[in-house]
N, C-alpha and C positions, 0 to 999 in steps of 0.2 A: 480422569486422573489416574496416574500410574499406581501400582500396587505399593510403592514404597513412599507415596506422597503423604504429607500430614498437613493438617490445617493449622495455620499459625494463630496463636492465641491473640485477639485483638487487644488484650491488656498487656502484651509483651512489648519490650523496648523496640525490637526490630519491626514489629508491626506498626507501632507509632511512628518510627522513622521512615518506614516505606510511605505510610499516609502523608507525611510532611512532604517528602520528596515528589510523591504523585500530584500533590496540590500545587507545588511549585512548577512542575511540568505542565500542568493545566493552565496555570497563570500566564505562562510564556507565550502560549498560543490559545486563547480561550475559545472554546466551541460550545455550542448549545446542548451538546450531548455529553453525557457521562454513563457508560454502559457497565461500568465495574460494580459487580454485585456486592462487593465489601469483603468477599472471601478471598484470602490469600493463602496459597499452598506452597509449601516448601517441597521441592522435588529433588531426588537424586538421579533423575534421568539425565541423559547426555544433551541438555539443551540449556541455554541461559535462561530462557523464559518463554512464556506464551500466554495469550489471551484467548479465552474461549468465547466466540460470539454467540454461542447459544445460551450458554449458562451465565455469562458475564464474569465467570471466575478468572483470577490471574493466578499463574504459577511462576515461581522463580526458583532458580537452582540454589539450594542451601550452600554447597560448598563454594560456588562461583560468584554468587550475587548476594545472598542475604547476609552472609558472614562479613561482607565488606561494606555494608551500609551502616558505618559507624564512624564518626569523625575522630574518635579517640583511638581507633584500632591501629595495630602496628602492621597492617597488611602493606604490600608494595603499591606505589602509585598506579602502575599500569592495571593491576587487578581492580583497584577501586575505580579507575576510570571506566573500565569496561562494565563494572556493575552499575554505575550511574548511567552510562549509555543505554544499558538494558532497561532500566526504568523509563528513560525517555522514549525508547522504541515501543515498549508495551503500552505506555501512556497515549502514545499516538494512535495505536489500533483501538484502545478502549474509549477514547474520546472522539471517535467519528463513527458513523454508521457504515456498515460494510455494503449492504445491498441498496439498490434503488429500482425495485421491480417494475414501477409504473413509468420510468423515463425511457424514452425511445432510443436514446443514446447510451444507455446503460450497457456496459460490457460484463455480462454476469457469467464468467467462465474462469477457469484457472489462469488465462492470460492476465487478468486483472489482479489475481494474487501475486504473481510475480512482481508486477509494478507496485502493489501495495507494499510489499517487503522493501522494494528499492526506496520508495518514498519515506518509509519509516526510518530507514537507515540514514537517508539524506538528512531528515529532520534531526536525528540523534547527533550527527556530526555537526550540522549547522548551529544547533542551539547549545551545544555542549558546554562551551566556555561560559556563557551567560547562566546556564543551569547550575554548573559547578560553583561559580562564584556566589550566586544567590543561595545555594543550599549550604554554603559554609565548607566546601571542599576545594580550597584554592590550590593553584599551582600543580594540577594534575595534567599528564600529558594528553594529547588528543587521541581518543580511542580509534582503533582501525576498525573499519566496518566488518561485520561478521559475514556478510554476503557480498563479496567483492564483485561479483557478476552483476547482480541485480543493482547494487549501488552504482557501479560504473554507467550502466545503461540508463538508470533513472537520472543521474546527474547530467548525462549528455543530452537527454530528451528535454529536461528542463532548460538547458542551455539553447536548444534549438527552437524552443517555444517562447522563451522570454525575449524582450525587446523594449523599446522606448515607451510603447503604450501600456505594457504589462511587464514589469521587471521581475528579475529573479526572485526578489524577496517577495513581490507580490504574488508570484506563482507559488512559492512555498506556502505562503499563508492561505491560498485558496485550496490547494490539494490536501493540506493537513486538516481542513475542516470537513473533507470528504463529500458524500460517501465514496468508499473505495471503488465501487462499480462505475463511478463517474470520473475517475481519474483522468481517463483518456479523453473524455469529453472537455474536462477542465483544461487539459493541455491543448487540445484542439482549439478551444476558445482563445488561448494565448496566441496561437498561430494566426488565427483569423483577426484579432485585434491589432497584432503587430505587423502582419504582412498583407492582410486582405481587407482591412477595415473600409477602404475606399473603393473597393471592387464589388463586394458581395451586398446586395440589398438586405435590409433587416429581416425581411420576410423569409429570406432564403438561408439564413445563417445556421439553423439547426441542421438542415440537410447538409450543408457545406461541411460543418463540423463532422458529421457522420462519414462524409468522404475522406476527410483528414484522418479520422480514427482508423480507418481501414488500413492506412499506411503505417500505423504505429503498433497494431496488435500482432506483432511478430510472434511466430509460433515457438520461439525460444524463450519467452517470458516465463513460463511455468518452471523451466529448468534452471533459470539464471541464478536463484538463490543458492544453488549448490555448485555453481560454476566459478572459475577464476575471473579476475578483472578483465583479462584479455577477451574472454568470451562476451562480456558485457559490452566492450568497446566495439567488437566486431558487429555484434547485433545493433548497437546504436548507429553504427555507420551505415549499416543496410537500411535502417529506418530512415536515416537523413537523406539518402538518395532518393528513396521512394517518396518521402514527404516533400522534398524540393520539387520533384517531377509533378506531384499532384498540385502544389501551389501554382506552377507555372500552367498546368492544364486548367486549372480554375480561372487564372487571369485570361488565358486565350478564350475560354468559353464566354466570359462576359464581355470580351472585346467584340466578339463575333455574334453572340446571341444574348444581349443584355435583358431581354424580357423573359428568357426562359431560365427557370431554376436549374442549377447544376444537378445532374442525376446522381443519386446516392441511395444505397441500401442502409436502412437503419439497423444497428447491431441487436436491438431489442424489438425488432418489428413484430415478433410473434405475439407480444402482448398489445399491440397497437394495429390492428387490421387496417387495411386501405379504406378510405373514405366510402361509405356506402355499405360496408361489410358489417356484420354484427360483432360487437366486442364480446369476448368470452373471458370475463374476469372470474376469480375464484367464487364469487357470489352467483354468477349466471351459468358458469360452465357446467357440463354434466359431471356426474361423480368421478368418471374415469379422467376427464380433462382437468378437474380440480386436483385430482390426486397426482397427476403428472406434473402440473404447475407447482404444487407444494413440495414434491420431491425434488424438483429442480431447484426451488428457492432453498431448501435445506442443504442440497449438496453444495451450492454456492457458498452459504454461510458457513458451512463446516469445512470448506475447502476441498471437498471430494471432487475428483474428475467426473465429468459426465459418464453415464454408464457405457457409453459406446467406447470410452477411452479408459475403461478401468484397469486395463493391463499395462498402461503406460507407467512411467517412472513415479515413484512416491513423492517426487518433489512437487507434484501438482497439489499436494494436501497440505500446503503451508498456510491454510487459512486461519490458524489460531495465532498467527503473528509470531510463531516461534522462532527465537534466535538460536540456531543449532550451534553446536560446538564441535561439528564435523565439517571437514572440507569436502569437495566434490569427490575427492579420492577415498572418502571414508575414514580418515585418519583423524582421531582426536587431536586438537591442537590446543596447547595451554595458552593462557595469557591473552595478548592481542595479536599473536602471529596467526591470524586467520584471514578469511576474506571478508567480504562485506555483504550487506543486505541488499 
């Protein structure tokens, strides 16, 4: 927490109102996970809010969010809308697991962090009207996403993966349950169900999803939360071309070699050696191996870039689900005139 942060008194009206809103947000899309510790911090930092996946603490901007969580307040509707959207965004992060260390198709890198922010913003916009009405804040304007680049790319990718067998609404329901490291796998499953269900044998589907994931993990994802909408659209268009080509490649493969699995590299293969090789878990690994695995897990959970990329842009460290008040140009922007998640 920042030097100026203060713990909000659980007996205070603003804490009780946040808890009420948080529970409404949970009820809209119930999950089996609630990682919030119960600690709510008021911050003066230039961020709308953030969830710490290590401690489970939530922090919300005092001037931008907490002061507007009051149905009797005289605040402007757009500021109140943004405050409510922040609650939805942070509740999305707190109510799903971040990591999936034992899944072969988990993408445990800053690439997933960018998509997680985009998904949280898509959910904040998608559920906003129902949330505001149920919470007793009617007639508010639709909030503008805080991270327009990540929001635009996530929206487009959801559209690319949705279809008759797995709809947009179904896709949103799946990805908001998490874990975040499996967002790409969940989206790949949508592509498989909607476009390849009659082509790929059931036994080959995890590997096929891995091949589809490789087309979606664009290197721009970690930077998109700090980029404008156009950057997200360009990234999504590049993903679309790669994804469509891979779908056709998979179709061709099973037309010509129906008995052979489609070749693919699993994104989390390091945790799952090939058949016949010994598995090195945290329990069986040597002390050095265990330490490296644990460091990798903590880096992913905290949103830090891998050590090899430590000098890259700080946008990779958005693992706390922060909704920044700064645009990619570094200018603080008031109200809703920002970009999206």
